[in-house]
C-alpha positions in Angstrom: -60.6 -61.2 -16.7 -59.5 -57.9 -18.0 -55.9 -57.5 -19.2 -54.0 -55.3 -16.8 -51.0 -53.5 -18.4 -49.5 -50.3 -17.1 -50.4 -47.5 -19.4 -47.7 -45.2 -18.0 -45.0 -47.8 -18.4 -45.9 -48.8 -22.0 -46.5 -45.3 -23.3 -43.4 -44.0 -21.7 -41.6 -46.6 -23.8 -43.6 -45.5 -26.9 -42.6 -41.9 -26.6 -39.0 -42.1 -25.5 -38.7 -38.3 -26.0 -38.8 -38.4 -29.8 -41.8 -37.6 -31.9 -43.8 -42.3 -29.9 -43.8 -40.8 -30.3 -44.8 -42.2 -31.4 -46.4 -44.1 -30.4 -44.9 -44.2 -32.0 -45.4 -43.2 -32.5 -45.6 -39.9 -33.0 -46.1 -40.7 -32.8 -47.4 -42.3 -30.3 -44.6 -42.1 -32.7 -43.0 -41.3 -36.0 -46.3 -40.0 -37.2 -47.4 -39.6 -40.7 -48.7 -36.3 -39.8 -47.5 -35.7 -36.2 -45.9 -32.6 -35.1 -45.5 -30.8 -31.7 -48.9 -29.3 -31.0 -49.4 -25.6 -30.5 -52.9 -25.1 -29.2 -54.7 -21.9 -28.6 -53.1 -19.4 -26.2 -54.7 -18.5 -22.9 -54.2 -18.4 -19.2 -54.1 -21.2 -16.7 -57.8 -21.8 -17.2 -59.4 -22.8 -20.4 -60.8 -19.9 -22.5 -62.4 -22.4 -24.9 -66.2 -22.5 -25.2 -67.7 -24.9 -22.7 -69.0 -28.2 -24.3 -72.7 -28.5 -24.5 -74.4 -30.0 -21.5 -74.4 -33.8 -21.4 -71.5 -34.0 -24.0 -68.6 -36.3 -23.1 -65.5 -34.2 -22.4 -61.8 -34.6 -21.9 -59.4 -32.3 -20.1 -56.3 -31.4 -22.1 -53.1 -29.8 -20.7 -50.9 -27.4 -22.7 -47.7 -27.1 -20.8 -46.4 -24.3 -23.1 -49.3 -22.1 -22.1 -49.8 -23.7 -18.7 -53.4 -24.1 -19.6 -56.1 -26.8 -19.1 -58.8 -26.9 -21.7 -62.0 -28.9 -21.3 -63.0 -30.0 -24.8 -65.8 -32.1 -26.2 -64.3 -35.5 -26.8 -65.2 -35.3 -30.5 -63.5 -31.9 -30.8 -60.4 -33.3 -29.1 -60.4 -36.3 -31.4 -60.5 -34.0 -34.5 -57.4 -32.2 -33.3 -55.6 -35.4 -32.4 -56.4 -37.0 -35.8 -55.2 -33.9 -37.6 -51.9 -34.0 -35.6 -51.3 -37.7 -36.1 -52.2 -38.5 -39.7 -52.1 -36.5 -42.9 -55.6 -35.6 -44.2 -54.6 -36.9 -47.6 -54.4 -40.5 -46.4 -57.2 -42.8 -47.6 -60.5 -42.3 -45.8 -60.6 -45.8 -44.3 -57.0 -45.3 -42.9 -58.2 -42.0 -41.3 -61.1 -43.7 -39.8 -58.9 -46.5 -38.4 -56.6 -43.8 -37.0 -59.5 -41.9 -35.4 -60.5 -45.1 -33.5 -56.9 -45.6 -32.4 -56.7 -42.0 -31.2 -60.0 -42.3 -29.4 -58.9 -45.5 -27.7 -55.6 -43.9 -26.6 -57.3 -40.9 -25.2 -60.0 -42.9 -23.3 -57.4 -45.1 -21.7 -55.4 -42.1 -20.4 -58.7 -40.5 -19.3 -59.4 -43.6 -17.2 -55.9 -43.6 -15.9 -56.2 -40.0 -14.8 -59.4 -40.8 -12.9 -57.8 -43.7 -11.1 -54.3 -42.2 -10.5 -54.0 -38.5 -11.4 -50.7 -37.2 -12.7 -49.8 -34.0 -10.9 -47.8 -32.7 -13.8 -51.0 -32.6 -15.9 -52.6 -30.2 -13.3 -55.9 -32.0 -13.3 -56.0 -32.8 -17.0 -56.4 -36.2 -18.5 -53.9 -35.9 -21.4 -51.2 -33.5 -22.6 -50.9 -31.9 -26.0 -47.1 -32.5 -25.9 -46.4 -35.1 -28.5 -43.3 -36.1 -26.7 -45.5 -37.4 -23.9 -48.8 -38.3 -25.5 -50.4 -38.3 -28.9 -50.5 -35.0 -30.6 -53.3 -32.4 -30.7 -53.6 -29.3 -32.8 -56.3 -26.6 -32.6 -58.4 -25.4 -35.5 -56.6 -22.0 -35.2 -53.2 -23.6 -35.8 -54.6 -25.9 -38.5 -55.6 -22.8 -40.4 -52.0 -21.7 -40.3 -50.7 -25.1 -41.3 -53.1 -25.9 -44.1 -53.7 -22.4 -45.4 -56.0 -22.3 -48.4 -56.6 -26.1 -48.0 -58.0 -25.7 -44.5 -61.7 -26.1 -45.2 -61.1 -29.1 -47.4 -58.7 -30.9 -45.2 -60.7 -30.1 -42.1 -63.7 -31.7 -43.8 -61.8 -34.9 -44.5 -60.7 -35.1 -40.8 -64.1 -34.3 -39.5 -65.7 -36.9 -41.8 -63.3 -39.6 -40.6 -64.1 -38.7 -37.0 -67.8 -38.8 -37.7 -67.7 -42.1 -39.7 -65.5 -43.9 -37.2 -68.7 -44.4 -35.3 -67.6 -43.2 -31.9 -66.0 -46.6 -31.3 -63.0 -47.7 -29.4 -60.9 -50.9 -29.4 -61.2 -53.3 -26.5 -59.7 -56.6 -25.4 -61.6 -58.6 -22.8 -63.9 -55.6 -22.3 -61.2 -53.0 -21.5 -59.8 -50.3 -23.8 -56.5 -51.5 -25.4 -53.1 -49.9 -25.6 -53.6 -48.6 -29.1 -49.9 -48.1 -30.0 -49.2 -46.9 -33.5 -46.3 -45.7 -35.5 -45.4 -44.2 -38.9 -43.6 -47.0 -40.9 -42.7 -50.5 -39.9 -39.7 -52.4 -41.3 -42.2 -54.5 -43.3 -43.5 -56.4 -40.3 -44.7 -54.8 -37.1 -43.1 -55.6 -33.8 -44.4 -57.6 -30.9 -44.6 -55.5 -27.7 -42.6 -58.1 -25.9 -39.6 -57.6 -28.2 -39.6 -53.9 -27.9 -40.9 -53.1 -24.4 -40.2 -56.4 -22.6 -43.9 -57.1 -21.8 -46.1 -59.3 -23.9 -49.5 -57.9 -24.9 -51.9 -60.4 -26.6 -53.0 -58.0 -29.4 -49.7 -56.2 -29.9 -48.0 -59.0 -31.9 -45.9 -59.0 -35.1 -48.0 -58.9 -38.3 -47.0 -58.4 -42.0 -47.2 -54.8 -43.3 -45.9 -55.0 -46.9 -47.2 -51.5 -47.8 -44.6 -49.9 -45.6 -41.9 -50.9 -48.1 -43.5 -48.4 -50.5 -43.6 -45.6 -48.0 -41.6 -42.4 -48.6 -38.2 -42.7 -46.9 -38.9 -46.3 -45.8 -35.1 -46.8 -45.9 -32.7 -44.0 -44.9 -29.0 -43.7 -44.2 -27.5 -41.8 -41.3 -23.8 -41.1 -41.2 -21.8 -39.9 -38.1 -18.1 -39.4 -37.6 -16.5 -41.6 -35.0 -16.1 -38.6 -32.7 -19.8 -37.7 -32.8 -20.7 -41.3 -32.1 -18.3 -41.5 -29.2 -19.5 -38.2 -27.8 -23.2 -39.2 -27.9 -22.6 -42.6 -26.4 -20.3 -41.3 -23.7 -22.8 -38.6 -22.7 -25.6 -41.2 -22.3 -23.5 -43.9 -20.7 -20.5 -42.5 -18.7 -19.3 -46.0 -18.0 -19.1 -47.2 -21.6 -15.7 -48.4 -22.7 -15.0 -47.7 -26.3 -11.8 -49.1 -27.6 -9.2 -47.6 -30.0 -10.7 -49.4 -33.0 -14.2 -47.9 -33.8 -14.9 -50.9 -36.1 -15.3 -53.0 -33.0 -17.6 -50.7 -31.0 -20.8 -52.2 -32.2 -21.0 -56.0 -32.0 -23.3 -59.0 -31.5 -26.4 -57.5 -33.0 -29.5 -59.7 -32.4 -32.6 -58.8 -34.3 -36.3 -59.5 -34.0 -38.0 -61.4 -36.9 -39.1 -57.9 -38.2 -35.5 -56.7 -38.3 -35.4 -54.4 -35.3 -32.2 -54.6 -33.3 -33.2 -56.2 -30.0 -29.9 -56.4 -28.3 -26.3 -55.5 -29.1 -23.0 -54.9 -27.4 -21.4 -51.4 -27.5 -18.0 -51.0 -26.0 -18.6 -54.1 -24.0 -22.0 -52.8 -22.7 -25.2 -54.7 -23.4 -27.8 -52.3 -24.9 -31.0 -52.4 -26.9 -31.5 -51.1 -30.4 -33.9 -48.6 -28.8 -31.0 -47.3 -26.7 -28.9 -46.6 -29.8 -31.9 -45.1 -31.6 -32.4 -42.7 -28.8 -28.7 -41.8 -28.4 -28.2 -41.1 -32.1 -31.7 -39.9 -32.9 -32.3 -42.6 -35.5 -35.8 -42.9 -37.1 -36.1 -46.5 -36.1 -34.3 -49.3 -34.2 -34.4 -51.5 -37.3 -30.8 -50.7 -38.5 -27.5 -52.2 -39.6 -24.3 -50.4 -39.0 -21.0 -50.2 -40.8 -17.7 -48.3 -40.3 -15.3 -47.0 -42.9 -12.7 -44.2 -43.0 -13.7 -42.6 -39.7 -17.5 -42.7 -40.5 -20.3 -44.8 -39.2 -23.2 -45.5 -41.5 -26.5 -46.6 -40.2 -29.0 -48.1 -42.7 -32.4 -47.6 -41.1 -35.7 -49.2 -42.2 -39.0 -47.8 -41.0 -39.9 -44.9 -38.7 -41.1 -45.4 -35.1 -41.1 -48.1 -32.5 -42.9 -50.5 -34.9 -45.5 -51.8 -32.5 -49.3 -51.8 -33.3 -50.7 -50.1 -36.3 -48.4 -48.8 -39.0 -49.9 -45.6 -40.4 -48.4 -46.0 -43.9 -49.4 -49.7 -43.8 -52.9 -48.7 -42.9 -53.0 -46.2 -45.8 -51.8 -48.9 -48.2 -54.4 -51.4 -47.0 -57.1 -48.8 -47.4 -56.0 -48.0 -51.0 -56.2 -51.8 -51.7 -59.8 -51.8 -50.6 -59.6 -52.7 -46.9 -62.1 -51.1 -44.5 -61.2 -49.4 -41.3 -62.4 -52.5 -39.4 -60.2 -54.7 -41.6 -57.2 -52.5 -40.8 -57.8 -52.5 -37.1 -58.4 -56.2 -37.0 -55.1 -56.8 -38.8 -52.9 -54.6 -36.7 -54.7 -55.3 -33.3 -55.7 -59.0 -33.7 -58.2 -60.4 -31.2 -59.6 -57.0 -30.3 -63.2 -55.9 -30.6 -64.9 -52.6 -31.4 -67.3 -51.2 -28.7 -69.2 -47.9 -28.4 -67.2 -45.1 -26.8 -70.3 -44.2 -24.9 -70.1 -47.4 -22.9 -67.0 -46.1 -21.2 -67.9 -42.4 -20.7 -70.3 -41.1 -18.1 
């Protein structure tokens, strides 16, 4: 029996209007290399060269240009990988990320075939990294990478080629290949973050994240800024006269992410506060002194699935892409992408 989990519901949670995402995320969120995509300009129809006959394709929507591009799946994957992970990451980490990106795109392509999203105007996936995983065109990569373009592009292309055109499956179906930039040191179970258990999205150790740049950050806000942000998001919130009492009853997951808390008497999730205050992660502690709130934040992203910095660390310690994927998505299998594309 194939696992049935709503892609739209889960990936909406991955990309709560920050980088997923982001997912995550990115992307999907956080993203070691994610950024808003800015693909080639054009009209409402694609001006890109048509893929060769018989080649698997994917339709990609650029809302900024109101344009649908039909790309060879491998060309799309190169642009997605370049948007989602720095080319300087270890080759095996890049290969693992390529497989995660391919799986993500395939699952959305299948969803579009079964239940088209009108906002995508006939496309399978968006380049908007607030909605889906990022994508960046070769033209924009030349601007971003400058004199390093040829070298960096070769690293990305090599990872795509060596990933073996494989995707991750569970019980024969493409998985929800959630990923994020930096975990708090352990990844999160989907059930704790999104309220729905997914057999292969469980908490696993990710010690390399503790060595990631900006693994731990501090965010400070005046009490007035916190009050304004919270009141804008929840008009019924009742913040008392003593700001030191506003945040209470923090309950965390084993990984350290705030699962639930009480704010002004209102029950919220750590993700709610992350969104309201634009924190890098929901793994935080909060203190108040002299009119200022300080949030100590660990990690970057939703924390579910593969940690990109954790994957890079594993690769530099000698793990293969297959090892990395098996660690972060336990119980999954690798299958040829061609089995799922007509």
